[in-house]
C-alpha positions as CSV (number, residue, x, y, z in Angstrom):
1,M,-0.6,203.7,1.6
2,K,1.9,205.2,4.0
3,K,3.3,208.6,3.4
4,T,7.0,207.5,2.7
5,A,5.9,204.8,0.4
6,Y,3.8,207.3,-1.5
7,Y,6.5,209.8,-1.6
8,F,8.9,207.2,-2.8
9,L,6.4,206.4,-5.8
10,V,6.2,209.9,-6.7
11,F,10.0,210.3,-6.7
12,L,10.3,207.3,-8.8
13,T,8.0,208.4,-11.4
14,I,9.8,211.6,-11.5
15,A,13.0,210.2,-12.2
16,I,11.6,207.8,-14.7
17,A,9.6,210.6,-16.5
18,I,12.9,212.8,-16.6
19,F,15.0,209.7,-18.0
20,L,12.2,209.4,-20.6
21,E,12.2,212.9,-21.8
22,Y,16.1,213.0,-22.0
23,T,16.3,209.7,-24.0
24,N,13.7,211.1,-26.2
25,N,11.3,208.3,-25.3
26,F,8.1,210.3,-26.2
27,A,5.5,207.4,-26.6
28,F,6.1,206.6,-22.8
29,F,6.8,210.0,-21.6
30,K,3.5,211.2,-22.7
31,F,2.2,209.0,-20.4
32,F,4.5,209.1,-17.4
33,K,4.3,213.0,-17.4
34,P,0.6,213.4,-16.4
35,I,0.7,210.3,-14.2
36,T,3.5,212.1,-12.2
37,T,1.6,215.1,-11.6
38,I,-1.4,213.2,-10.8
39,L,0.5,211.5,-8.1
40,I,1.3,214.9,-6.7
41,I,-2.0,216.0,-6.8
42,G,-2.7,213.0,-4.4
43,I,-0.6,214.5,-1.8
44,P,-3.1,217.2,-0.4
45,M,-5.9,214.7,-1.3
46,L,-4.3,212.0,1.0
47,F,-2.0,213.8,3.7
48,G,-3.4,217.3,3.9
49,K,-4.4,218.4,7.5
50,K,-8.0,218.4,8.0
51,N,-8.0,221.8,9.6
52,H,-6.8,223.5,6.2
53,Q,-9.5,222.2,4.0
54,K,-9.8,225.6,2.3
55,Y,-6.1,225.8,1.5
56,N,-6.0,222.0,0.5
57,R,-8.8,222.5,-1.9
58,A,-7.2,225.6,-3.6
59,I,-3.8,223.8,-3.8
60,I,-5.7,220.7,-5.8
61,T,-7.5,222.8,-8.1
62,A,-4.1,224.7,-8.9
63,L,-2.3,221.4,-9.4
64,I,-5.3,220.3,-11.7
65,F,-4.8,223.3,-13.8
66,C,-0.9,222.5,-13.8
67,L,-1.8,218.7,-14.8
68,G,-3.7,220.6,-17.9
69,G,-0.7,222.6,-18.7
70,D,1.5,219.6,-18.8
71,I,-0.9,217.9,-21.4
72,F,-1.2,220.6,-23.4
73,L,2.6,221.3,-23.6
74,L,3.0,217.8,-24.8
75,N,2.2,219.4,-28.1
76,P,4.1,222.3,-29.0
77,D,1.1,223.8,-31.2
78,H,-0.8,224.0,-27.8
79,F,1.9,226.2,-26.2
80,V,-0.7,229.2,-25.6
81,F,-3.3,226.8,-23.9
82,G,-0.5,225.4,-21.7
83,L,0.5,228.9,-20.8
84,A,-3.1,229.7,-19.9
85,S,-3.6,227.1,-17.7
86,F,-0.5,227.4,-15.7
87,L,-1.3,231.2,-15.6
88,V,-4.6,230.4,-13.7
89,G,-2.9,227.5,-11.5
90,H,-0.4,230.5,-10.4
91,L,-3.1,232.7,-9.5
92,I,-5.0,229.8,-7.4
93,F,-1.9,229.0,-5.8
94,A,-1.4,232.9,-4.9
95,Y,-5.2,232.6,-3.4
96,A,-4.2,229.6,-1.6
97,F,-1.1,231.3,0.1
98,I,-3.0,234.3,0.7
99,S,-5.9,232.1,2.6
100,L,-3.1,231.2,5.2
101,K,-1.9,234.5,6.8
102,G,-3.6,237.4,4.7
103,F,-2.3,239.3,1.7
104,G,1.4,239.6,1.6
105,K,2.6,243.2,1.5
106,N,6.3,243.0,1.6
107,L,7.8,245.6,-0.7
108,I,11.3,244.9,-1.1
109,S,10.5,241.3,-2.0
110,L,8.3,242.5,-4.7
111,I,10.7,245.1,-5.8
112,I,13.5,242.5,-6.2
113,L,11.3,239.9,-8.0
114,G,9.9,242.7,-10.3
115,L,13.4,243.9,-11.4
116,I,14.4,240.2,-12.1
117,A,11.1,239.6,-14.2
118,G,11.2,242.9,-15.8
119,T,15.0,242.4,-16.8
120,Y,14.1,238.9,-18.3
121,L,11.3,240.0,-20.3
122,I,13.1,242.8,-21.9
123,Y,15.7,240.4,-22.5
124,L,13.1,238.0,-24.3
125,K,11.3,240.6,-26.1
126,P,13.0,240.6,-29.3
127,N,12.1,236.8,-29.7
128,L,8.5,236.9,-28.4
129,G,6.9,238.4,-31.3
130,D,2.9,238.0,-30.9
131,L,3.5,236.1,-27.6
132,F,4.8,239.3,-25.9
133,I,1.4,240.2,-24.1
134,P,0.5,236.6,-23.2
135,V,4.1,236.1,-21.7
136,L,3.8,239.4,-19.9
137,F,0.5,238.4,-18.3
138,Y,2.0,235.1,-17.4
139,I,5.3,236.5,-15.9
140,S,3.1,238.8,-13.8
141,A,1.0,236.0,-12.6
142,I,4.0,234.0,-11.3
143,V,5.8,236.7,-9.9
144,F,2.6,237.5,-7.8
145,M,2.5,233.7,-6.8
146,N,6.1,233.7,-5.9
147,W,5.8,237.2,-4.1
148,Q,3.0,235.9,-2.0
149,A,4.7,232.6,-1.1
150,I,7.8,234.5,0.1
151,C,5.7,236.9,1.9
152,L,4.2,233.9,4.1
153,Y,8.0,232.9,4.8
154,L,8.7,236.5,5.9
155,K,5.6,236.7,8.1
156,E,6.4,233.4,9.9
157,K,9.8,232.0,9.5
158,T,9.3,228.4,9.8
159,N,10.6,225.4,7.7
160,A,7.3,224.5,6.3
161,Y,6.8,228.1,4.8
162,L,10.7,228.2,3.7
163,L,9.8,225.0,1.7
164,L,6.8,226.5,0.2
165,A,8.6,229.7,-1.0
166,T,11.3,227.6,-2.2
167,G,8.9,225.5,-4.1
168,A,7.3,228.7,-5.7
169,T,10.8,230.1,-6.6
170,L,11.7,226.7,-8.3
171,F,8.5,226.9,-10.3
172,T,9.5,230.6,-11.3
173,F,13.2,229.3,-12.2
174,S,11.6,226.4,-14.3
175,D,9.5,228.5,-16.3
176,S,12.5,230.9,-17.0
177,V,14.4,228.0,-18.4
178,I,11.5,227.2,-20.6
179,A,11.3,230.6,-22.0
180,F,15.2,230.8,-22.6
181,N,14.8,227.3,-24.3
182,K,12.0,228.2,-26.4
183,F,12.6,231.7,-27.4
184,V,16.5,232.3,-27.2
185,T,18.5,229.2,-27.7
186,P,17.5,225.4,-27.2
187,F,19.9,223.2,-25.4
188,E,20.4,219.7,-24.7
189,I,19.7,219.2,-21.0
190,A,16.9,221.9,-20.9
191,G,14.1,219.3,-20.6
192,V,16.2,217.6,-17.4
193,I,16.5,221.1,-15.7
194,I,12.9,222.2,-16.5
195,L,11.1,219.0,-15.3
196,T,13.3,218.4,-12.1
197,C,12.7,222.1,-11.0
198,Y,9.0,221.8,-11.8
199,W,8.0,218.6,-10.2
200,I,10.2,219.4,-6.9
201,S,8.5,222.9,-6.8
202,I,5.0,221.4,-7.2
203,F,5.8,218.5,-4.9
204,L,7.1,221.0,-2.2
205,I,4.0,223.3,-2.7
206,A,1.7,220.0,-2.4
207,D,3.6,218.6,0.6
208,S,2.8,222.3,2.5
209,S,-0.5,221.0,2.8
210,N,0.5,218.6,5.7
211,R,3.3,220.8,7.0
212,I,1.6,224.0,7.8
213,S,0.8,224.9,11.3
214,S,-2.7,225.8,12.5
215,H,-4.0,229.5,12.1
């Protein structure tokens, strides 16, 4: 299948899954949610550059953990398992980003991300209860992943790395909306915002496998 047709299929399933979630059609949503992520996993498998096999394998592995998180989160009782699965995924994403240009050390971006994350964690803390420590570890992992993606762009300001950093940032934003909706105040369109940002984010990260330049 040509890349254009495949990408159209990906975005079609994204739109269908979001519509099913918004209309509370859970029976079909629980099928389309994992299928959508599986199709995104197919991007680096089918279209990733051959000279970046290490990066591609890491991205595929991280996306598989995201798929696991998707499946766990279909059951609210499995929230912690979903959290753990995504946490591992973030760490593998960070490893993939580091494999491209080395460990990013831009302190200004780290301080900015840390201040935002720390402020948000303090805001959430009264509502977290026993989940404070798991959420702390999770936030630390996603901030680290986001930081390394941003560092990539700051090292080499290409469109490919800009899209990658955008994807990582959208992932962080999606998770912040999940936290607000779960621990602070549920709101009607939370699912639409969360899923839209999440799938665009992992699409951009997956798509980086065929956009990044050679070492």
